[in-house]
C-alpha positions in Angstrom: 13.0 1.5 11.0 16.1 -0.4 10.1 16.0 -2.8 7.1 18.7 -4.9 5.5 19.6 -4.0 1.9 22.1 -5.8 -0.3 25.0 -4.0 -2.0 24.4 -3.6 -5.7 27.4 -5.8 -6.5 25.6 -8.6 -4.7 22.4 -8.4 -6.7 21.4 -11.3 -8.9 21.6 -10.8 -12.7 18.3 -11.2 -14.4 16.7 -10.9 -17.9 13.4 -9.2 -18.3 10.9 -10.3 -21.0 7.7 -8.6 -22.1 5.1 -9.2 -24.9 3.1 -6.4 -26.4 -0.3 -7.3 -27.7 -3.0 -5.0 -29.0 -5.6 -6.2 -26.5 -3.4 -6.0 -23.4 -2.1 -2.4 -23.8 -4.9 -0.1 -24.9 -3.2 3.3 -24.4 -0.1 4.4 -26.2 2.9 4.0 -24.0 1.3 1.5 -21.6 3.7 -1.3 -22.6 6.8 0.9 -22.2 5.6 2.0 -18.8 4.9 -1.6 -17.7 8.4 -2.6 -18.7 10.1 0.3 -17.0 8.1 -0.6 -13.9 9.3 -4.2 -14.2 12.8 -3.0 -14.1 12.1 -1.0 -10.9 10.3 -4.1 -9.4 13.4 -6.2 -10.1 15.7 -3.6 -8.5 13.3 -3.5 -5.5 14.0 -7.2 -5.1 17.8 -6.7 -5.3 18.1 -7.9 -8.8 20.1 -6.4 -11.6 18.4 -6.4 -15.1 21.2 -7.1 -17.6 19.0 -7.4 -20.7 15.4 -6.5 -21.7 13.7 -8.6 -24.4 10.4 -7.5 -26.0 8.2 -8.9 -28.7 5.1 -7.7 -30.5 2.6 -10.5 -31.1 -1.1 -10.7 -32.1 -1.7 -13.4 -29.6 0.2 -14.9 -26.7 1.9 -18.3 -27.4 -0.2 -20.7 -25.3 2.7 -23.1 -24.8 5.7 -20.7 -24.4 4.1 -17.2 -24.0 6.7 -15.9 -26.5 7.6 -17.1 -29.9 10.0 -20.0 -30.4 12.6 -17.7 -32.0 12.5 -15.4 -29.0 12.9 -18.4 -26.7 16.2 -19.1 -28.4 17.3 -15.5 -28.2 16.6 -15.4 -24.5 18.4 -18.7 -24.0 21.5 -17.3 -25.7 21.3 -14.2 -23.5 21.0 -16.2 -20.4 24.3 -17.9 -21.3 26.1 -14.8 -22.5 25.0 -12.5 -19.6 25.3 -15.3 -17.0 21.8 -14.5 -15.8 20.4 -16.6 -13.0 16.7 -15.8 -13.6 14.3 -14.7 -16.4 11.3 -12.6 -15.4 8.2 -12.2 -17.5 6.1 -9.0 -17.3 2.7 -10.8 -17.1 1.4 -13.9 -15.3 2.4 -17.2 -16.7 0.3 -20.3 -16.7 1.8 -23.4 -15.0 2.4 -25.1 -18.4 4.1 -22.0 -19.8 6.3 -21.8 -16.7 7.3 -25.4 -16.9 7.9 -25.3 -20.7 10.0 -22.1 -20.4 12.1 -23.5 -17.6 12.8 -26.6 -19.7 13.6 -24.6 -22.8 15.7 -21.9 -21.2 17.4 -24.3 -18.7 17.0 -21.5 -16.2 14.6 -20.5 -13.4 11.6 -18.4 -14.6 9.4 -16.0 -12.7 6.4 -13.9 -13.6 5.5 -10.4 -12.4 3.0 -11.6 -9.8 5.6 -13.9 -8.2 8.1 -11.0 -8.3 5.8 -8.7 -6.3 5.1 -11.5 -3.9 8.8 -11.9 -3.3 9.2 -8.2 -2.7 6.3 -8.3 -0.1 7.8 -11.4 1.5 11.2 -9.6 2.0 9.6 -6.5 3.4 7.2 -8.1 5.8 8.3 -7.5 9.4 5.3 -7.7 11.6 3.5 -11.0 12.4 0.4 -9.7 10.6 2.3 -8.8 7.4 4.1 -12.1 7.3 0.8 -14.0 7.7 -0.8 -11.9 5.0 2.0 -12.4 2.5 2.1 -16.2 3.1 -1.7 -16.3 2.6 -1.3 -14.5 -0.7 1.6 -16.7 -1.8 -0.4 -19.9 -1.2 -3.5 -18.5 -2.8 -1.4 -17.7 -5.9 0.2 -21.2 -5.8 -2.9 -23.3 -5.2 -4.6 -23.0 -8.7 -1.2 -23.3 -10.3 -0.2 -26.7 -8.9 -1.6 -28.6 -11.9 1.2 -29.1 -14.4 3.7 -27.0 -12.5 6.2 -29.8 -11.9 6.3 -33.3 -13.2 7.0 -34.4 -9.7 3.5 -33.3 -8.6 1.9 -36.1 -10.6 3.9 -38.9 -9.1 1.9 -41.4 -7.1 2.3 -41.4 -3.3 3.6 -44.4 -1.5 1.3 -47.3 -0.6 3.0 -48.6 2.5 2.2 -47.8 6.1 -0.7 -45.5 6.8 -1.3 -45.0 3.1 -1.8 -48.7 2.3 -5.5 -48.5 2.8 -5.8 -46.1 -0.2 -4.9 -48.6 -2.9 -2.4 -47.2 -5.3 -2.0 -44.1 -3.1 -2.8 -40.5 -3.7 -1.2 -38.3 -6.2 1.4 -36.0 -4.9 -0.6 -33.2 -6.5 -3.6 -34.0 -4.2 -1.3 -34.2 -1.1 0.2 -30.8 -1.9 -3.2 -29.3 -2.5 -4.4 -30.6 0.9 -1.3 -29.3 2.7 -1.8 -25.9 1.2 -5.5 -25.8 2.0 -4.8 -26.9 5.6 -2.2 -24.2 6.0 -4.5 -21.6 4.5 -7.1 -22.6 7.1 -4.5 -22.1 9.9 -3.5 -18.7 8.4 -7.1 -17.5 8.2 -7.6 -18.4 11.9 -4.4 -16.5 12.9 -5.3 -13.5 10.8 -8.8 -13.4 12.3 -7.1 -13.1 15.8 -4.8 -10.3 14.5 -7.8 -8.7 12.8 -9.7 -8.7 16.1 -6.8 -7.0 17.8 -6.6 -4.4 15.1 -10.4 -3.8 15.4 -10.0 -3.2 19.2 -7.2 -0.7 18.4 -9.4 1.0 15.8 -12.3 1.3 18.2 -10.1 2.9 20.8 -9.0 5.5 18.2 -12.6 6.1 17.2 -13.6 6.6 20.8 -10.9 9.3 21.0 -12.8 11.2 18.3 -9.6 12.0 16.6 -10.0 12.2 12.8 -8.1 9.6 10.8 -6.2 10.7 7.7 -4.9 8.0 5.5 -2.0 8.3 3.0 -2.7 6.4 -0.2 -1.2 6.3 -3.7 1.1 4.6 -6.1 4.2 3.0 -4.6 7.2 5.3 -4.3 5.0 8.4 -4.7 6.4 9.9 -1.4 3.8 8.8 1.2 6.5 7.8 3.8 8.3 11.1 3.1 5.2 13.0 4.0 4.6 10.8 7.1 8.1 11.4 8.3 8.0 15.1 7.5 4.8 15.6 9.6 6.1 13.4 12.4 9.4 15.3 12.6 7.5 18.7 12.5 4.7 18.0 15.0 5.9 15.0 17.1 9.7 15.4 17.1 10.4 11.7 17.9 12.8 10.0 15.5 11.6 6.6 16.8 8.2 7.3 15.3 9.6 7.7 11.8 9.0 5.0 9.2 11.4 3.6 6.6 11.9 6.0 3.7 13.7 4.9 0.6 13.5 5.6 -3.2 12.4 2.1 -4.0 9.1 0.4 -4.8 7.4 -1.1 -1.8 10.2 0.1 0.6 7.5 0.1 3.4 4.8 -2.6 3.8 3.4 -2.5 7.3 0.7 -0.1 8.2 1.7 2.6 10.7 -0.5 5.1 12.5 0.9 8.2 14.1 -0.7 11.0 16.1 0.1 14.4 14.6 0.0 17.1 17.3 -0.7 20.4 15.6 -1.8 22.2 18.8 -5.1 23.8 20.1 -6.8 20.4 20.1 -6.5 20.1 16.3 -4.7 16.7 16.4 -5.3 14.0 13.9 -4.2 10.4 13.3 -2.1 9.8 10.1 -1.8 6.3 8.7 0.6 5.0 6.0 0.1 1.7 4.4 1.3 -0.3 1.4 1.5 1.5 -1.9 -0.5 0.4 -5.0 0.8 -0.7 -8.3 -0.5 -1.6 -11.7 -1.4 -5.3 -11.9 -1.3 -5.6 -8.2 -2.0 -9.3 -7.6 -5.6 -9.8 -6.5 -4.5 -12.3 -3.9 -2.4 -9.5 -2.2 -5.3 -7.1 -2.1 -7.5 -9.8 -0.7 -4.9 -10.9 1.9 -4.1 -7.3 3.0 -7.8 -6.3 3.2 -7.8 -6.2 7.0 -4.7 -3.9 7.0 -6.2 -1.7 4.3 -9.3 -1.3 6.5 -7.5 1.7 7.9 -8.1 3.3 4.5 -11.7 2.3 4.4 -12.3 3.8 7.8 -10.5 7.1 7.2 -12.2 10.5 7.5 -9.9 11.9 4.8 -7.6 10.4 2.1 -4.4 12.0 1.0 -3.9 10.7 -2.5 -0.1 11.2 -3.0 1.0 11.4 -6.6 4.5 11.4 -8.0 4.1 14.5 -10.1 7.5 14.1 -11.6 6.6 10.8 -13.2 5.6 11.1 -16.8 2.9 8.4 -16.2 1.5 10.0 -13.1 -2.0 10.1 -14.6 -2.0 6.4 -15.2 -0.8 5.8 -11.7 -3.6 8.0 -10.3 -6.1 5.9 -12.2 -4.7 2.7 -10.7 -5.0 4.1 -7.2 -8.6 5.3 -7.9 -9.5 1.8 -9.2 -7.9 0.1 -6.2 -9.7 2.4 -3.7 -12.9 1.5 -5.5 -12.2 -2.2 -5.0 -11.6 -1.5 -1.3 -15.0 0.2 -1.1 -13.2 3.5 -0.2 -14.1 5.4 -3.3 -16.5 7.8 -1.6 -14.2 9.2 1.1 -13.2 12.9 0.8 -9.8 13.2 -0.9 -7.0 15.7 -1.1 -4.8 15.1 -4.1 -1.2 15.8 -3.2 1.0 16.3 -6.3 4.4 15.6 -4.7 7.9 16.1 -6.1 6.7 19.3 -7.9 10.3 20.5 -7.5 11.4 17.9 -10.0 9.0 18.9 -12.6 9.9 21.8 -14.9 6.4 23.1 -15.9 6.5 26.6 -14.3 4.2 25.7 -11.4 5.2 27.4 -8.2 4.8 25.4 -5.0 3.2 25.0 -2.6 0.2 25.8 -4.6 -3.5 25.2 -3.7 -6.1 24.5 -6.4 -9.3 23.5 -4.7 -8.8 20.0 -3.2 -5.4 19.7 -4.9 -2.0 20.8 -3.7 1.3 20.9 -5.5 4.3 20.6 -3.2 7.6 19.0 -2.3 7.3 16.8 0.8 10.9 17.6 1.8 10.3 21.3 2.2 8.8 23.0 5.3 6.6 25.5 3.6 4.9 22.6 1.7 4.3 20.7 4.9 2.8 23.8 6.5 0.4 24.3 3.5 -0.6 20.6 3.5 -1.3 20.6 7.2 -3.5 23.7 7.0 -5.5 22.1 4.1 -5.9 18.8 6.1 -7.1 20.7 9.2 -9.5 22.8 7.1 -11.0 19.6 5.7 -11.2 17.4 8.8 -12.6 20.1 11.1 -14.9 21.6 8.5 -18.0 20.6 10.4 -16.9 22.3 13.6 -19.1 25.1 14.8 -18.2 28.3 16.7 -20.1 28.6 20.0 -19.9 30.7 23.1 -20.7 29.1 26.4 -21.1 30.5 29.9 -20.3 27.7 32.2 -21.0 28.0 36.0 -17.9 27.6 38.2 -19.4 24.6 39.8 -19.3 22.9 36.4 -15.5 23.1 36.2 -15.4 19.6 34.7 -17.2 20.8 31.6 -14.6 23.5 31.1 -11.9 20.9 31.3 -13.8 18.8 28.8 -13.8 21.7 26.2 -10.2 22.4 27.0 -9.3 18.9 25.9 -11.8 18.4 23.1 -12.4 21.7 21.4 -10.5 24.5 19.8 -10.3 27.3 22.2 -10.8 30.8 20.7 -11.1 32.8 23.9 -11.6 32.3 27.6 -12.8 34.9 30.2 -13.7 34.6 33.8 -17.1 36.3 34.5 -18.9 36.9 37.7 -21.2 34.0 37.2 -19.0 31.6 35.4 -16.4 30.9 32.7 -17.1 32.4 29.3 -15.6 30.1 26.5 -15.7 30.7 22.8 -14.8 27.5 21.1 -15.0 25.5 17.9 -16.5 22.2 18.7 -18.4 19.2 17.3 -22.1 20.0 16.5 -23.0 17.1 18.9 -21.3 19.0 21.7 -23.2 22.2 20.9 -26.5 20.3 21.1 -25.6 18.4 24.2 -24.5 21.5 26.1 -27.0 24.0 24.5 -28.3 25.1 27.9 -25.0 26.9 28.5 -24.9 28.8 25.1 -25.0 32.6 25.2 -25.0 35.2 22.6 -21.5 36.6 22.2 
């Protein structure tokens, strides 16, 4: 659960740059939201934005992304503010990256690279580290051309290279090294994926429903996870990292929530989504996100206090669709309702929606009941009369069904239970009219 965080006075000073074009930001307020999010992303990577530069343009400058006048403005700010890095809100081409670094005389990074850096700093497990490295190399590979002048230098012609005439370009060598490392990473990830598949099959064999927390980063998924773990498990070691920061948690965790009377379920928490989430990250984390795809129920957690919560919801829906998880039943959890002054009392249920504050016990109670209602909706109420010589069957129901009543009759044990339809069919010979 522990994670190292830098003190704010140790954060690197950075300048943020964004360009608003009519074709890139369709809805009013999208550009402002994107820039606000860029500030939060920088802070999540322990960087302190000391200036924000924006520009409206009809078309992006192919060579420098921004206009030449803005380049000079940013260059002056770099010197004045003593910034160590300039971050752009959208992806830069290799030539734009190279040109900007030359003009600004300062390191330059784009949004995708920033998100990759955050993921790299958060990755703790072997699987997460492999996935982030894979995404990093997939991002880098098509950007090798023109990224650095050094990449086009010819390799040496002596020794083992002498048979190749003038030698290979450094660009080709770097590409070969990356492709070789990607092959190694794929093999390692396949091994980890097989281990995860074995764990997943064990959970499926237990017949416990799987509930997956999904949603925009920093919506409160980890807070809900920890609240339910504390309430129904009571083991602090089972808690996950919880911090008011984008992508504070990265690794997928699964916890068994023990609500009593055989109404347990598995709850998984995984990486949050974000607008413009790099495709390479989604692709690299696909095996981890399989937990979402295999869930019986999704809890779509929404930061109801955020003025852009509707846009964040849409991003989550689109990401779930990309993961082929768009048809799984969903409960929409409007979290942080206590921070929103709109007169809505909470906890409040409206169909498959619930308004709540994940830090309050009443909200967690209401959410738990809604979850149980959904995941055990197909349970049927049945009364069995089980002969005493079939005591093992009684034990089975005690462990795998919700017991409503139990009576000892002359010719056997009378059990009224809520159970799976399959169990009713399998043991139909013991059914009696109650």
